DOBANU-208637 format. One record per residue (C-alpha): residue number from 0; x, y, z. Coordinates in Angstrom, 1 decimal. Last residue first. Example, Ala and Ser with C-alpha at 12.3 -4.5 7.8 and 13.67 -1.06 7.14 Angstrom:
REM residues 2
+-----+--------+--------+--------+
: seq :     xx :     yy :     zz :
+-----+--------+--------+--------+
:   1 :   13.7 :   -1.1 :    7.1 :
:   0 :   12.3 :   -4.5 :    7.8 :
+-----+--------+--------+--------+
***
This chain:
REM residues 466
+-----+--------+--------+--------+
: seq :     xx :     yy :     zz :
+-----+--------+--------+--------+
: 465 :   26.1 :  -17.8 :  -17.8 :
: 464 :   24.8 :  -21.4 :  -17.5 :
: 463 :   21.8 :  -22.6 :  -19.5 :
: 462 :   23.7 :  -23.8 :  -22.6 :
: 461 :   26.6 :  -25.2 :  -20.6 :
: 460 :   26.4 :  -28.9 :  -20.9 :
: 459 :   30.0 :  -29.6 :  -20.1 :
: 458 :   29.4 :  -29.0 :  -16.3 :
: 457 :   26.7 :  -31.7 :  -16.5 :
: 456 :   29.1 :  -34.7 :  -17.1 :
: 455 :   31.2 :  -34.1 :  -14.0 :
: 454 :   28.1 :  -33.2 :  -12.2 :
: 453 :   26.6 :  -36.6 :  -13.0 :
: 452 :   29.5 :  -38.4 :  -11.2 :
: 451 :   29.2 :  -36.1 :   -8.2 :
: 450 :   25.4 :  -36.6 :   -8.1 :
: 449 :   25.6 :  -40.4 :   -8.3 :
: 448 :   28.2 :  -40.4 :   -5.5 :
: 447 :   25.9 :  -38.3 :   -3.3 :
: 446 :   23.1 :  -40.8 :   -4.0 :
: 445 :   25.3 :  -43.7 :   -3.0 :
: 444 :   26.3 :  -41.9 :    0.2 :
: 443 :   22.5 :  -41.9 :    0.9 :
: 442 :   19.8 :  -39.2 :    0.9 :
: 441 :   16.3 :  -40.1 :   -0.1 :
: 440 :   14.1 :  -37.6 :    1.7 :
: 439 :   16.7 :  -34.8 :    1.7 :
: 438 :   17.4 :  -35.2 :   -2.0 :
: 437 :   13.7 :  -35.1 :   -2.8 :
: 436 :   13.5 :  -31.8 :   -0.9 :
: 435 :   16.3 :  -30.4 :   -3.1 :
: 434 :   14.6 :  -31.7 :   -6.3 :
: 433 :   11.3 :  -30.0 :   -5.4 :
: 432 :   13.2 :  -26.8 :   -4.4 :
: 431 :   14.8 :  -26.7 :   -7.8 :
: 430 :   11.4 :  -27.3 :   -9.5 :
: 429 :    9.9 :  -24.3 :   -7.6 :
: 428 :   12.9 :  -22.2 :   -8.6 :
: 427 :   12.1 :  -22.9 :  -12.2 :
: 426 :    8.4 :  -22.2 :  -11.7 :
: 425 :    9.2 :  -18.8 :  -10.1 :
: 424 :   10.7 :  -17.7 :  -13.4 :
: 423 :   14.1 :  -16.2 :  -14.2 :
: 422 :   16.0 :  -18.9 :  -12.3 :
: 421 :   19.4 :  -18.4 :  -13.9 :
: 420 :   22.0 :  -21.2 :  -13.9 :
: 419 :   21.4 :  -24.8 :  -12.8 :
: 418 :   18.1 :  -26.8 :  -12.9 :
: 417 :   18.9 :  -29.6 :  -15.4 :
: 416 :   18.6 :  -32.7 :  -13.3 :
: 415 :   22.3 :  -32.5 :  -12.2 :
: 414 :   21.6 :  -29.0 :  -10.7 :
: 413 :   18.5 :  -30.1 :   -8.8 :
: 412 :   20.3 :  -33.0 :   -7.1 :
: 411 :   23.1 :  -30.8 :   -5.9 :
: 410 :   26.6 :  -29.3 :   -6.4 :
: 409 :   28.8 :  -27.2 :   -4.2 :
: 408 :   26.4 :  -28.0 :   -1.4 :
: 407 :   24.4 :  -26.2 :    1.2 :
: 406 :   24.4 :  -27.8 :    4.7 :
: 405 :   21.3 :  -29.6 :    5.7 :
: 404 :   17.9 :  -28.7 :    7.2 :
: 403 :   18.2 :  -25.6 :    5.0 :
: 402 :   16.2 :  -27.2 :    2.2 :
: 401 :   13.2 :  -27.0 :    4.5 :
: 400 :   13.2 :  -23.2 :    4.0 :
: 399 :   11.4 :  -23.5 :    0.6 :
: 398 :    8.6 :  -25.7 :    1.9 :
: 397 :    5.9 :  -23.8 :    0.1 :
: 396 :    7.3 :  -21.3 :   -2.5 :
: 395 :    6.5 :  -17.6 :   -2.6 :
: 394 :    7.3 :  -16.4 :    1.0 :
: 393 :   10.6 :  -18.3 :    1.1 :
: 392 :   11.3 :  -17.0 :   -2.5 :
: 391 :   12.1 :  -13.3 :   -1.7 :
: 390 :   14.0 :  -13.8 :    1.6 :
: 389 :   16.1 :  -16.5 :    0.0 :
: 388 :   16.8 :  -14.3 :   -3.1 :
: 387 :   18.1 :  -11.5 :   -0.8 :
: 386 :   20.2 :  -14.0 :    1.2 :
: 385 :   21.9 :  -15.2 :   -2.0 :
: 384 :   21.1 :  -18.8 :   -2.8 :
: 383 :   23.0 :  -21.9 :   -1.6 :
: 382 :   22.8 :  -25.0 :   -3.8 :
: 381 :   21.0 :  -27.9 :   -2.0 :
: 380 :   23.6 :  -30.6 :   -1.0 :
: 379 :   26.7 :  -32.3 :   -2.2 :
: 378 :   30.3 :  -31.3 :   -1.4 :
: 377 :   29.0 :  -29.9 :    1.9 :
: 376 :   29.2 :  -26.4 :    3.2 :
: 375 :   30.2 :  -24.4 :    6.3 :
: 374 :   32.4 :  -27.2 :    7.7 :
: 373 :   35.6 :  -25.4 :    7.1 :
: 372 :   36.7 :  -28.2 :    4.7 :
: 371 :   33.5 :  -27.7 :    2.7 :
: 370 :   34.0 :  -23.9 :    2.6 :
: 369 :   37.5 :  -24.6 :    1.2 :
: 368 :   35.9 :  -26.8 :   -1.5 :
: 367 :   34.0 :  -23.6 :   -2.2 :
: 366 :   37.1 :  -22.2 :   -3.9 :
: 365 :   36.1 :  -24.3 :   -7.0 :
: 364 :   32.8 :  -22.5 :   -7.7 :
: 363 :   34.3 :  -20.1 :  -10.3 :
: 362 :   35.3 :  -23.1 :  -12.4 :
: 361 :   31.6 :  -23.8 :  -13.0 :
: 360 :   32.3 :  -24.5 :  -16.7 :
: 359 :   30.4 :  -21.6 :  -18.1 :
: 358 :   31.0 :  -19.5 :  -15.0 :
: 357 :   34.8 :  -19.6 :  -15.5 :
: 356 :   34.5 :  -18.9 :  -19.2 :
: 355 :   32.2 :  -16.0 :  -18.7 :
: 354 :   34.4 :  -14.7 :  -15.8 :
: 353 :   37.4 :  -14.5 :  -18.2 :
: 352 :   35.5 :  -12.2 :  -20.5 :
: 351 :   34.1 :  -10.3 :  -17.5 :
: 350 :   30.5 :  -10.5 :  -16.4 :
: 349 :   28.8 :   -7.2 :  -15.5 :
: 348 :   27.5 :   -6.8 :  -19.1 :
: 347 :   25.2 :   -9.8 :  -18.8 :
: 346 :   25.0 :  -11.5 :  -22.2 :
: 345 :   22.6 :  -14.1 :  -20.8 :
: 344 :   21.6 :  -13.2 :  -17.3 :
: 343 :   23.3 :  -13.1 :  -13.9 :
: 342 :   20.9 :  -12.7 :  -11.0 :
: 341 :   20.3 :   -9.2 :   -9.7 :
: 340 :   20.9 :   -8.7 :   -6.0 :
: 339 :   18.8 :   -6.3 :   -3.9 :
: 338 :   19.3 :   -6.7 :   -0.1 :
: 337 :   23.0 :   -6.7 :   -0.3 :
: 336 :   26.0 :   -8.7 :   -1.5 :
: 335 :   27.1 :   -7.5 :   -4.9 :
: 334 :   30.7 :   -7.7 :   -5.9 :
: 333 :   30.9 :   -5.9 :   -9.2 :
: 332 :   33.1 :   -6.3 :  -12.4 :
: 331 :   32.0 :  -10.0 :  -12.5 :
: 330 :   33.7 :  -13.4 :  -12.4 :
: 329 :   35.3 :  -13.2 :   -9.0 :
: 328 :   36.4 :  -16.7 :   -8.0 :
: 327 :   33.9 :  -17.9 :   -5.4 :
: 326 :   33.8 :  -18.2 :   -1.6 :
: 325 :   30.6 :  -18.6 :    0.5 :
: 324 :   30.1 :  -16.6 :    3.7 :
: 323 :   27.6 :  -18.0 :    6.1 :
: 322 :   24.3 :  -16.9 :    7.5 :
: 321 :   22.3 :  -19.4 :    9.6 :
: 320 :   19.2 :  -20.8 :    8.0 :
: 319 :   19.4 :  -24.2 :    9.9 :
: 318 :   22.5 :  -25.1 :    7.9 :
: 317 :   23.6 :  -22.3 :    5.6 :
: 316 :   22.0 :  -19.2 :    4.2 :
: 315 :   24.3 :  -17.1 :    2.0 :
: 314 :   26.5 :  -14.1 :    2.4 :
: 313 :   28.9 :  -13.5 :   -0.5 :
: 312 :   32.7 :  -13.9 :   -0.7 :
: 311 :   34.5 :  -12.9 :   -3.9 :
: 310 :   38.0 :  -14.2 :   -4.4 :
: 309 :   40.5 :  -12.6 :   -6.8 :
: 308 :   39.8 :   -9.0 :   -5.6 :
: 307 :   39.3 :   -6.1 :   -8.0 :
: 306 :   40.5 :   -4.9 :  -11.3 :
: 305 :   40.3 :   -7.1 :  -14.3 :
: 304 :   42.5 :   -9.4 :  -16.5 :
: 303 :   45.6 :   -9.8 :  -14.3 :
: 302 :   44.0 :  -10.7 :  -11.0 :
: 301 :   41.5 :  -13.1 :  -12.5 :
: 300 :   44.3 :  -14.8 :  -14.5 :
: 299 :   46.5 :  -15.2 :  -11.4 :
: 298 :   43.7 :  -16.7 :   -9.4 :
: 297 :   42.8 :  -19.0 :  -12.2 :
: 296 :   46.4 :  -20.3 :  -12.5 :
: 295 :   46.7 :  -20.8 :   -8.7 :
: 294 :   43.4 :  -22.7 :   -8.6 :
: 293 :   44.5 :  -24.9 :  -11.5 :
: 292 :   47.8 :  -25.7 :   -9.8 :
: 291 :   45.9 :  -26.7 :   -6.6 :
: 290 :   43.4 :  -28.9 :   -8.4 :
: 289 :   44.5 :  -32.3 :   -7.1 :
: 288 :   45.4 :  -31.1 :   -3.6 :
: 287 :   42.0 :  -29.3 :   -3.4 :
: 286 :   40.2 :  -32.4 :   -4.8 :
: 285 :   41.7 :  -34.8 :   -2.2 :
: 284 :   40.9 :  -32.4 :    0.7 :
: 283 :   37.4 :  -32.0 :   -0.6 :
: 282 :   36.8 :  -35.7 :   -0.9 :
: 281 :   38.3 :  -36.7 :    2.5 :
: 280 :   36.6 :  -33.9 :    4.4 :
: 279 :   33.2 :  -34.3 :    2.8 :
: 278 :   33.2 :  -38.1 :    3.2 :
: 277 :   34.0 :  -37.7 :    6.9 :
: 276 :   31.2 :  -35.1 :    7.3 :
: 275 :   28.6 :  -37.3 :    5.6 :
: 274 :   29.7 :  -40.5 :    7.5 :
: 273 :   29.6 :  -38.7 :   10.8 :
: 272 :   26.1 :  -37.2 :   10.1 :
: 271 :   24.8 :  -40.6 :    9.0 :
: 270 :   26.0 :  -42.1 :   12.2 :
: 269 :   23.8 :  -39.8 :   14.3 :
: 268 :   21.7 :  -37.3 :   12.5 :
: 267 :   22.4 :  -36.3 :    8.9 :
: 266 :   19.0 :  -37.0 :    7.3 :
: 265 :   17.7 :  -33.8 :    8.9 :
: 264 :   14.2 :  -34.0 :   10.3 :
: 263 :   10.6 :  -33.2 :    9.3 :
: 262 :    7.8 :  -35.5 :   10.4 :
: 261 :    9.5 :  -37.4 :   13.2 :
: 260 :    6.9 :  -39.7 :   14.8 :
: 259 :    7.1 :  -40.1 :   18.6 :
: 258 :    6.4 :  -43.0 :   20.9 :
: 257 :    6.4 :  -42.2 :   24.7 :
: 256 :    8.1 :  -44.9 :   26.7 :
: 255 :   11.1 :  -42.7 :   27.5 :
: 254 :   11.2 :  -40.2 :   24.7 :
: 253 :   10.6 :  -42.1 :   21.5 :
: 252 :   11.5 :  -42.2 :   17.8 :
: 251 :    9.8 :  -43.3 :   14.6 :
: 250 :   10.8 :  -41.9 :   11.2 :
: 249 :   10.0 :  -39.2 :    8.7 :
: 248 :   13.2 :  -38.0 :    6.8 :
: 247 :   11.4 :  -35.0 :    5.4 :
: 246 :    7.6 :  -35.1 :    5.2 :
: 245 :    5.4 :  -32.7 :    3.2 :
: 244 :    1.8 :  -33.6 :    4.0 :
: 243 :   -0.3 :  -36.5 :    2.5 :
: 242 :    1.4 :  -38.7 :    5.1 :
: 241 :   -0.9 :  -37.4 :    7.9 :
: 240 :   -3.6 :  -39.3 :    6.0 :
: 239 :   -2.8 :  -42.4 :    8.0 :
: 238 :   -1.2 :  -45.5 :    6.4 :
: 237 :   -1.8 :  -48.2 :    9.0 :
: 236 :   -0.3 :  -51.6 :    8.5 :
: 235 :   -1.8 :  -54.9 :    9.7 :
: 234 :   -0.1 :  -58.3 :    9.7 :
: 233 :   -2.6 :  -61.2 :    9.4 :
: 232 :   -2.7 :  -64.0 :   11.9 :
: 231 :   -6.4 :  -63.6 :   12.7 :
: 230 :   -8.4 :  -63.3 :   15.9 :
: 229 :   -6.8 :  -59.9 :   16.7 :
: 228 :   -8.5 :  -58.6 :   13.6 :
: 227 :  -11.7 :  -57.8 :   15.4 :
: 226 :  -10.0 :  -55.4 :   17.8 :
: 225 :   -8.1 :  -53.8 :   14.9 :
: 224 :  -11.5 :  -53.1 :   13.1 :
: 223 :  -12.9 :  -51.4 :   16.2 :
: 222 :   -9.8 :  -49.3 :   16.6 :
: 221 :  -10.0 :  -48.2 :   12.9 :
: 220 :  -13.7 :  -47.4 :   13.1 :
: 219 :  -13.2 :  -45.3 :   16.3 :
: 218 :  -10.2 :  -43.5 :   14.9 :
: 217 :  -11.9 :  -42.3 :   11.7 :
: 216 :  -10.4 :  -38.8 :   12.0 :
: 215 :   -7.0 :  -40.3 :   11.2 :
: 214 :   -8.2 :  -40.9 :    7.6 :
: 213 :   -8.6 :  -44.6 :    6.5 :
: 212 :   -5.8 :  -46.2 :    4.6 :
: 211 :   -5.6 :  -49.6 :    6.4 :
: 210 :   -3.3 :  -52.0 :    4.7 :
: 209 :   -3.9 :  -55.7 :    5.5 :
: 208 :   -1.3 :  -58.4 :    4.9 :
: 207 :   -1.3 :  -62.2 :    5.0 :
: 206 :   -4.8 :  -63.1 :    4.0 :
: 205 :   -5.6 :  -66.8 :    4.3 :
: 204 :   -8.9 :  -66.8 :    2.5 :
: 203 :  -11.3 :  -67.9 :    5.2 :
: 202 :   -9.6 :  -66.0 :    8.1 :
: 201 :   -9.3 :  -62.7 :    6.2 :
: 200 :  -12.9 :  -63.0 :    4.8 :
: 199 :  -14.2 :  -63.4 :    8.3 :
: 198 :  -12.3 :  -60.4 :    9.6 :
: 197 :  -13.5 :  -58.2 :    6.5 :
: 196 :  -17.2 :  -58.6 :    6.7 :
: 195 :  -17.7 :  -55.8 :    9.3 :
: 194 :  -15.6 :  -53.6 :    7.0 :
: 193 :  -18.1 :  -53.7 :    4.1 :
: 192 :  -17.6 :  -55.8 :    1.0 :
: 191 :  -15.1 :  -57.1 :   -1.6 :
: 190 :  -14.7 :  -54.3 :   -4.1 :
: 189 :  -12.4 :  -55.4 :   -6.9 :
: 188 :   -9.0 :  -53.8 :   -7.7 :
: 187 :   -7.9 :  -50.7 :   -9.8 :
: 186 :  -10.0 :  -48.4 :   -7.4 :
: 185 :  -12.1 :  -45.7 :   -9.1 :
: 184 :  -12.7 :  -43.3 :   -6.2 :
: 183 :  -15.9 :  -41.2 :   -6.3 :
: 182 :  -18.2 :  -44.2 :   -6.4 :
: 181 :  -16.5 :  -46.2 :   -3.7 :
: 180 :  -16.1 :  -43.2 :   -1.4 :
: 179 :  -19.8 :  -42.2 :   -1.8 :
: 178 :  -20.9 :  -45.8 :   -0.9 :
: 177 :  -19.2 :  -45.7 :    2.5 :
: 176 :  -18.3 :  -48.9 :    4.2 :
: 175 :  -15.1 :  -49.9 :    2.5 :
: 174 :  -13.2 :  -53.2 :    1.8 :
: 173 :  -10.6 :  -53.7 :   -0.9 :
: 172 :   -9.3 :  -56.4 :   -3.3 :
: 171 :   -7.0 :  -59.5 :   -3.6 :
: 170 :   -3.7 :  -57.7 :   -4.1 :
: 169 :   -1.1 :  -60.4 :   -4.6 :
: 168 :    2.2 :  -59.1 :   -3.2 :
: 167 :    5.8 :  -60.2 :   -4.1 :
: 166 :    7.0 :  -56.6 :   -4.1 :
: 165 :    8.9 :  -57.4 :   -7.4 :
: 164 :    5.6 :  -57.6 :   -9.3 :
: 163 :    5.3 :  -53.8 :   -9.4 :
: 162 :    2.3 :  -52.5 :  -11.2 :
: 161 :   -0.4 :  -54.0 :   -9.0 :
: 160 :    1.4 :  -53.0 :   -5.7 :
: 159 :    2.0 :  -49.4 :   -6.8 :
: 158 :   -1.5 :  -49.0 :   -8.2 :
: 157 :   -3.1 :  -50.3 :   -5.0 :
: 156 :   -1.1 :  -47.8 :   -2.9 :
: 155 :   -2.1 :  -44.9 :   -5.2 :
: 154 :   -5.7 :  -45.9 :   -5.0 :
: 153 :   -5.5 :  -46.3 :   -1.2 :
: 152 :   -4.0 :  -42.8 :   -0.8 :
: 151 :   -6.5 :  -41.2 :   -3.0 :
: 150 :   -9.4 :  -42.7 :   -1.2 :
: 149 :  -11.3 :  -46.1 :   -0.8 :
: 148 :  -10.7 :  -47.7 :    2.6 :
: 147 :   -9.2 :  -51.0 :    3.8 :
: 146 :   -6.8 :  -52.7 :    1.5 :
: 145 :   -6.2 :  -56.5 :    1.3 :
: 144 :   -3.1 :  -58.4 :    0.5 :
: 143 :   -2.1 :  -62.1 :   -0.2 :
: 142 :    1.6 :  -62.8 :    0.0 :
: 141 :    3.2 :  -64.1 :   -3.2 :
: 140 :    5.3 :  -67.2 :   -3.9 :
: 139 :    2.3 :  -69.6 :   -4.3 :
: 138 :    0.8 :  -67.0 :   -6.6 :
: 137 :    3.5 :  -67.8 :   -9.1 :
: 136 :    4.7 :  -64.7 :  -10.9 :
: 135 :    7.2 :  -64.2 :   -8.1 :
: 134 :    9.5 :  -67.0 :   -9.4 :
: 133 :    9.8 :  -65.3 :  -12.8 :
: 132 :   10.7 :  -62.0 :  -11.1 :
: 131 :   13.5 :  -63.7 :   -9.2 :
: 130 :   14.8 :  -65.5 :  -12.2 :
: 129 :   14.7 :  -62.3 :  -14.2 :
: 128 :   16.8 :  -60.5 :  -11.5 :
: 127 :   19.1 :  -63.4 :  -11.3 :
: 126 :   20.0 :  -63.4 :  -15.0 :
: 125 :   20.3 :  -59.6 :  -15.2 :
: 124 :   22.5 :  -59.5 :  -12.1 :
: 123 :   24.8 :  -62.0 :  -13.7 :
: 122 :   25.2 :  -59.9 :  -16.8 :
: 121 :   25.6 :  -56.6 :  -15.0 :
: 120 :   28.1 :  -58.0 :  -12.5 :
: 119 :   30.2 :  -59.5 :  -15.2 :
: 118 :   30.3 :  -56.2 :  -17.1 :
: 117 :   31.2 :  -54.4 :  -13.9 :
: 116 :   34.1 :  -56.8 :  -13.3 :
: 115 :   35.8 :  -56.8 :  -16.8 :
: 114 :   37.0 :  -53.2 :  -17.1 :
: 113 :   38.3 :  -52.6 :  -13.5 :
: 112 :   39.9 :  -56.1 :  -13.4 :
: 111 :   41.7 :  -55.5 :  -16.7 :
: 110 :   43.0 :  -52.2 :  -15.5 :
: 109 :   44.1 :  -53.6 :  -12.1 :
: 108 :   45.9 :  -56.5 :  -13.8 :
: 107 :   47.7 :  -54.3 :  -16.2 :
: 106 :   48.9 :  -52.0 :  -13.4 :
: 105 :   50.5 :  -54.8 :  -11.4 :
: 104 :   50.3 :  -53.8 :   -7.7 :
: 103 :   52.9 :  -52.8 :   -5.2 :
: 102 :   53.4 :  -49.3 :   -6.7 :
: 101 :   49.9 :  -48.3 :   -5.5 :
: 100 :   50.9 :  -48.6 :   -1.9 :
:  99 :   51.2 :  -45.0 :   -0.8 :
:  98 :   48.8 :  -45.5 :    2.1 :
:  97 :   46.8 :  -42.3 :    1.4 :
:  96 :   47.0 :  -42.6 :   -2.4 :
:  95 :   46.1 :  -46.3 :   -2.4 :
:  94 :   43.2 :  -45.7 :   -0.1 :
:  93 :   42.0 :  -42.7 :   -2.3 :
:  92 :   42.4 :  -44.8 :   -5.5 :
:  91 :   40.5 :  -47.7 :   -3.9 :
:  90 :   37.6 :  -45.4 :   -2.9 :
:  89 :   37.4 :  -43.9 :   -6.4 :
:  88 :   37.4 :  -47.4 :   -7.9 :
:  87 :   34.6 :  -48.6 :   -5.6 :
:  86 :   32.5 :  -45.4 :   -6.0 :
:  85 :   32.7 :  -45.8 :   -9.8 :
:  84 :   31.7 :  -49.5 :   -9.5 :
:  83 :   28.7 :  -48.7 :   -7.3 :
:  82 :   27.7 :  -46.0 :   -9.7 :
:  81 :   27.9 :  -48.5 :  -12.6 :
:  80 :   25.8 :  -51.0 :  -10.6 :
:  79 :   23.3 :  -48.3 :   -9.6 :
:  78 :   22.7 :  -47.4 :  -13.3 :
:  77 :   22.1 :  -51.1 :  -14.0 :
:  76 :   19.7 :  -51.2 :  -11.1 :
:  75 :   17.9 :  -48.1 :  -12.3 :
:  74 :   17.5 :  -49.6 :  -15.8 :
:  73 :   16.1 :  -52.8 :  -14.4 :
:  72 :   13.6 :  -50.9 :  -12.4 :
:  71 :   13.7 :  -50.7 :   -8.6 :
:  70 :   11.5 :  -53.0 :   -6.4 :
:  69 :   14.2 :  -55.7 :   -6.2 :
:  68 :   16.5 :  -53.4 :   -4.2 :
:  67 :   19.9 :  -54.5 :   -5.5 :
:  66 :   22.0 :  -51.4 :   -5.0 :
:  65 :   20.3 :  -50.4 :   -1.7 :
:  64 :   22.9 :  -47.6 :   -1.8 :
:  63 :   24.4 :  -47.3 :    1.7 :
:  62 :   24.5 :  -51.0 :    2.6 :
:  61 :   25.7 :  -51.9 :   -0.8 :
:  60 :   28.6 :  -49.5 :   -0.5 :
:  59 :   29.6 :  -50.9 :    2.8 :
:  58 :   29.4 :  -54.5 :    1.6 :
:  57 :   31.5 :  -53.8 :   -1.5 :
:  56 :   34.1 :  -51.9 :    0.6 :
:  55 :   34.4 :  -55.0 :    2.8 :
:  54 :   35.0 :  -57.3 :   -0.2 :
:  53 :   37.5 :  -54.9 :   -1.9 :
:  52 :   39.4 :  -54.5 :    1.4 :
:  51 :   39.6 :  -58.3 :    1.8 :
:  50 :   40.8 :  -58.7 :   -1.8 :
:  49 :   43.3 :  -55.9 :   -1.3 :
:  48 :   44.8 :  -57.6 :    1.8 :
:  47 :   45.2 :  -60.9 :   -0.3 :
:  46 :   46.9 :  -58.9 :   -3.0 :
:  45 :   49.3 :  -57.3 :   -0.4 :
:  44 :   50.0 :  -60.7 :    1.2 :
:  43 :   50.7 :  -62.7 :   -2.0 :
:  42 :   48.1 :  -64.3 :   -4.2 :
:  41 :   50.5 :  -65.4 :   -6.8 :
:  40 :   50.6 :  -63.8 :  -10.2 :
:  39 :   50.4 :  -66.0 :  -13.3 :
:  38 :   48.2 :  -63.5 :  -15.2 :
:  37 :   45.3 :  -66.0 :  -15.3 :
:  36 :   45.6 :  -66.4 :  -11.5 :
:  35 :   45.6 :  -62.7 :  -10.9 :
:  34 :   42.6 :  -62.3 :  -13.2 :
:  33 :   40.7 :  -65.1 :  -11.3 :
:  32 :   41.5 :  -63.4 :   -7.9 :
:  31 :   40.2 :  -60.1 :   -9.1 :
:  30 :   37.1 :  -61.7 :  -10.8 :
:  29 :   36.3 :  -63.5 :   -7.6 :
:  28 :   36.6 :  -60.4 :   -5.4 :
:  27 :   34.2 :  -58.3 :   -7.4 :
:  26 :   32.0 :  -61.3 :   -8.2 :
:  25 :   31.5 :  -62.1 :   -4.6 :
:  24 :   30.9 :  -58.4 :   -3.5 :
:  23 :   28.6 :  -57.6 :   -6.3 :
:  22 :   26.5 :  -60.8 :   -6.6 :
:  21 :   25.9 :  -61.1 :   -2.9 :
:  20 :   22.6 :  -59.2 :   -3.0 :
:  19 :   21.4 :  -61.2 :   -6.0 :
:  18 :   22.2 :  -64.5 :   -4.1 :
:  17 :   20.2 :  -63.3 :   -1.1 :
:  16 :   17.2 :  -62.3 :   -3.3 :
:  15 :   17.5 :  -65.6 :   -5.3 :
:  14 :   17.6 :  -67.7 :   -2.1 :
:  13 :   14.6 :  -65.9 :   -0.7 :
:  12 :   12.6 :  -66.1 :   -3.9 :
:  11 :   13.2 :  -69.9 :   -4.1 :
:  10 :   12.6 :  -70.8 :   -0.5 :
:   9 :    9.2 :  -69.3 :    0.1 :
:   8 :    8.5 :  -67.1 :    3.0 :
:   7 :    5.3 :  -65.5 :    4.5 :
:   6 :    2.7 :  -68.1 :    3.5 :
:   5 :    4.8 :  -71.1 :    4.1 :
:   4 :    5.7 :  -69.9 :    7.6 :
:   3 :    2.0 :  -69.2 :    8.5 :
:   2 :    1.0 :  -72.7 :    7.3 :
:   1 :   -0.7 :  -73.1 :    3.9 :
:   0 :   -4.5 :  -73.8 :    3.9 :
+-----+--------+--------+--------+
***
């Protein structure tokens, strides 16, 4: 039988995983230095400083995005690499603009580096990813796993393990006492026996991990099993049926020595909140400076083409459901903000000719960057709905108000996935909410960057926006 250390870690997969994680920062700096050398440029102080900044930025972005999570698909990793590179270039542009140091660098070198590096990372990551997956095909490099219980949760868990080799797990089978469970749930792995037989099986077969998927109501059975497993070296994980409910940013916490499980929480607590707010301030300030001439031109055009105010402010629900005022360029002949607000529809007579163009390309939303600077909104988050629509949908869609655990955004995960414009059916709003809640569960600065980049593309797909 292999030793405990040999069962839990093998040298090749570990080395490959570490190497894969280092691909981006090492190649990013190495290609920069190589291009400098090829161009005959000495590594002077400002180039050396940029190399250090590039490396540190790489580590920060990787920490936020899980860029090389081995359990993601190859397509997802490739997409993440391009997003990583987009964030890197954007961050360097911001740093150069703030420090006023862009004139110190050779433009041709920077352009070459910006084009060559992502290609190198994609190629090298492809090689190491396949080496890693190849190494995990050997049972010697996999941890042996058992599942306790036959139910929907265990079936889903088994499928995830079986279908994803990158987890490095070999699913041996499952144990369950009740015949009715085994017959009603068709598990994709073999049945090995009743729970009383499990401890002996674990010891004889060198099982590394045990996943208990029994309902919380079966506390006595679970405690009895845990007591018997104390005589083994297997790690035990409990996946209670509480996780069939809608969870937002679920995590462990404690008050004194009392453990707590957070079931619904904002992703922007602690350091995450600081990072989110800092990124909002920097990005919105940069955009407002960049688009100031456009804002002035639009404001003048709105004023000259139709009577009424240039800006239209409407009450929306913000963080924790508090009412805020959101700014937009006026695109209609009316300024509705009451208990009965009709959504814009195709060929809506209330929309001005200029307003149709502004709405088509989301230019009417640009003043909301002011809301972001004020702290009322975020660059990325669930889109705010009119108060009247909130009151209507909160009683129709389960979990609707959970989207207000964060500040509303100028753009959001739902919008870049095709759910922008009119929600003429409850089903459309339901899908919006599903994407909003998915954003809350999986937030990272990398996801925000993904949404911003996709938004730039999405605004030109205007068939559903009017």
